[in-house]
N, C-alpha and C positions, 0 to 999 in steps of 0.2 A: 498647640494641643496640650503641652506640659507647662507652659509658662504663663505668668500673671500678666494682666494688662496694666499699663499700655504695652503692646508688643513693640519690640525694637524694630522689627521688619515684618510687615504684614503682606502675605502673599496668599490670596484666596485660592490659587490654583495648585499650590505646592503639593498638598495631600491628594487632591482630586486626580492628578495625573499619574499617581503611583499605582492605581488599581486597587481592587478590594483586598487582595491578598496582603499587599504591603501596608495598606491602611490598618488592617487588623493587627499586624505586627507592631505598628506604631502605638496602637492603643494598649498592647501588652507590655510595652517598654516601660520600666519604672521611671518615676519622675527624677528630676535633677538631684534632689537631696539623697536619693538612694543610689544614684549613678552620677556622682559629681564630675567625673572626667568626661562622660558622655555629654553632660550639660555644658562643660567647658568647650568641647568641640563644636556643639551646636551654637554656642555663643559666638565663637570665632566666625562661623559661617554666616550667621545673620548680621553680625557687625560689619563684615567686609562687604556684604551685599548692600546693606544700608548706606555705607559710605560711598560706594560707587554710584548709587542712584541719587544720593545727596549732591555729589559733584555735578552730575548731569542737570539736576534741578537748579543748582546754583548758577551754572553757565547759562541757563535759559532765563532765569528770573532775578539773579542778584550777583554781585561781585563775589568771587571765590575768596576764601580766607587767604590772607597774606598777598593780596593784590592781584590774584590771577583773574584776568577778564578776557573773555573771548565771545563777544556777542555774535549771534547768528549761527550757533551750533545747529547742525541739521542731520548729524549722523551719530549713532550709538553703535559701537563695534564691541561685540562680546566674544572674546577669545577663550576657547575652552569652556563653552557655555554650559556643558552638563545639562542639568534639569532646570536651569534658570528660565523663568517664565516671563521676563520683561517684554519679550517680543509679542506676547499674547495679552498683555495688559498695559501696553504703552499708552499713556494719557496725552502724549504730545503729538498733535496732528502734523507738525512740521518736522518731526524727527523720524528718519528712516533707520530701521534696525538691521544690522548685519550680524548674523550668528556664525561663528566659526568653531568647528570641533572635528575631532577625529572621525573618519567616515563611519566606523561601526557604532561609535557612541551617538553620533548624530542620527543615524538611521533608527536606532533604538528609541531615542528621544522623540522623533517624529511619529513613530508608531504609538508611543504612549500618548502623545497629544491627540492623535486621531482616535484612539480607543476611548479617550475621555471626552471627545467631542469639543476639544479646545481648538479654536481657530486663531492663527497668528494675525497680527495687525496687517493692514494693507501695505504692500511694498516691502515687507520683510524678506530678506534673502538669507537662505541657509547655504553655507559654503563648507564643503567637506575638505579638510586639510590635515595632513600628517605633518606636524610641526618639525619633525626631524628630517623629513625627506622632500616635502613640497615647497614650492616658491610661494610664500604667503602673499607677497605683493601682486604677483601675477594672478593668483586666484581671486584676490579682492577686486582688482581692476576688471577682470573678466565678468565679475558679478555686478558691475555697475558702481562700485565704490569710487568716490571722487576725492582724491587726495587734496584738492584745493579748498575743500569745505571744512570748517572747524569741526572737530570730532572728539567725542569722549570714548576712550577705549577702556573697557573693563576686562582685566586679565587676572582672574581670580582662581586660586587653587591650581595653578599651572606651573609657575616658575620652579618650585622645588623638584619637579619631575623632569625638568629639561637638562640637557647638557649645556655647558657654558657656551658652546657654539650656537645652539638653537636660541638661547637667551639673547645673545648679541645680534643674531640675525633678525629677531623680532624687533629689537630696539632700533636697528638700522631702518627697518620699514617704517616704524613710527616716527623716526626723525624726519621723514619726508612729508609728514602730514602738515596741513595748514598751520601757520603760526598761531600759538595759543591753544592748540589741541591738547587734551589732557589724558594721561594714562593713569589708571589706578591698578596697582598689583600688590599682592602679598608675597612675602618671602620668609625663609627660615634661617635663623642664625646658626653658625657652626657649633659643634659640640663644645669646643674649647671656650666659647663665649658664655657658656651657661653654668649655673651652679651644679654641684654634684648630683643632686636629686633629679634635676631636669635633664642632665646628661643620661641618666638611666632611663627616664621616661622617653627621651628622644630615641634611644637605642631600641626600646621596646616597640615604639610606633614604627620606626624604620623597618624593623623585622617583619611586622605585620603587613605593611604595604608591599614590601619586597616579596613576601609569600603570595600576595595577591597578583603579582606580576607587574606592579608599577612602582619600582623602587625610587626613593629619593636620590637625586643625583647632584643637586646644586644647593650649596649653603653659602650665605653671604652675610657679611657684617654691614652696618649702615654706611661705613666709609667706603667699603668696596662697591656698594650699590651706587653711591654718589660718583665715584670714579668711573664706573662703567657708563653711567648716564652722561656724565660730562664728556666722555670720549666721543659721544654721538651728538654733541651740542644740545643736550637736554638738561633741563633745570629741575632739581628736586625742590618742591614747594612744601611738602610735609612728609615726614617719615615717622610714623606713629607707632609707639610701643604699646603693650597691653595696658599700661597705666593710663596713657593718654586716651586710648579707646574706651576704657572703662569710665573715665571722667566724662567723656562725650556722650556715651550711649547707655551705660549700665549703672551709673551711680544712683544709689537710693532705691534699688529694686527690692521687692519683698520676697522674691523667689530665689532659686539657686542658679539663675542664669548669670554666671560670672566667668570671666576669662582666668586662666591659670598660667603661671610661668611667664618667661620672657623670650621664648624662642621665636614666636611669630611677630612680624611687623608688617605694616601696610604703607606703601609709598605712593604719593601723588606727585606726578612730574609733568612738565609741559614741554611741548615741542617748539623749536625755533623756526620751523617751517622750511628746513633744508635737509636733504638726505646727506649724511656725512659718515665718514669712517673715523673722523676725529673731530674734537671740538675743544672749547675752552670753558673753564668753570664759570658759573653765573649764578651767584646768590643762593647757594645751598643752605637750607634750613632743616635741621633734624629736630624732631620733637620727641622728647623723652620725659615721661611722667606728666602728671597733671592733666593736660589736654584742655581744650576749650569746648564749651557746650554746643552743640547741634548733634541665599543659602546655597553653602555652595549650591548653586543651581536651584534657587527657589525654596529655601527653608522659610518657615514662618515661626517667629518667636517674639 
């Protein structure tokens, strides 16, 4: 709506499911040049959504970067789905979508879909889970999820809001997925790892989300992420900073859709196909700067 073509991530349902009231609000929102920090947040949302769907596409059609290969993927698991609409525009006949979210959020999302006349793809399963209290694996298996099938797991806009225990619990579940399964998740670096101006920006954003009732709880450095993953036998294949993501998706744009700062990163990691409480390091590669070429919940930009 506010961004130049080509769009980084095109979702024809994103605005439609919001309803007329929120659509009007979007049209009243100033463009990115007048609200650069709003544009930067939108850029973050569309870039991470694009990356997750690129990973799924790559697993189905081509080798992943840095040698990740897992032919036969047939499940796409979206944790903390929000208003993500992939389940309603899934172009892959052989891929079944499992959407997991907090019960109240999922109920609201399903109501928005129904009101907009949007129908999920055949076979889609919606699973209500409280990440801090429920047994994720138990809920997945009860809904027909098959751990023996290669899976892409998109876990976007969730990790910063979790406790360390909830983060590790989810990694433990993923560690039992079929060998070669891939998880894509974003995380936020701690205040001490950021320049002074970004520290102030992080404090301001943290205050706003806390006031909304969903405080940030978990901050991680790339090394801490690698160690956490290694402890579950998982392998980091890419850990992308904003410079790498800009090089891959936003370079040369004529509009104001740009990432700002260094706080956010996106990790792509693979499962060794065994559930584990501990594991050994295996080929960690962190990507910082440069990048190579190729919303929350259904943004379009």
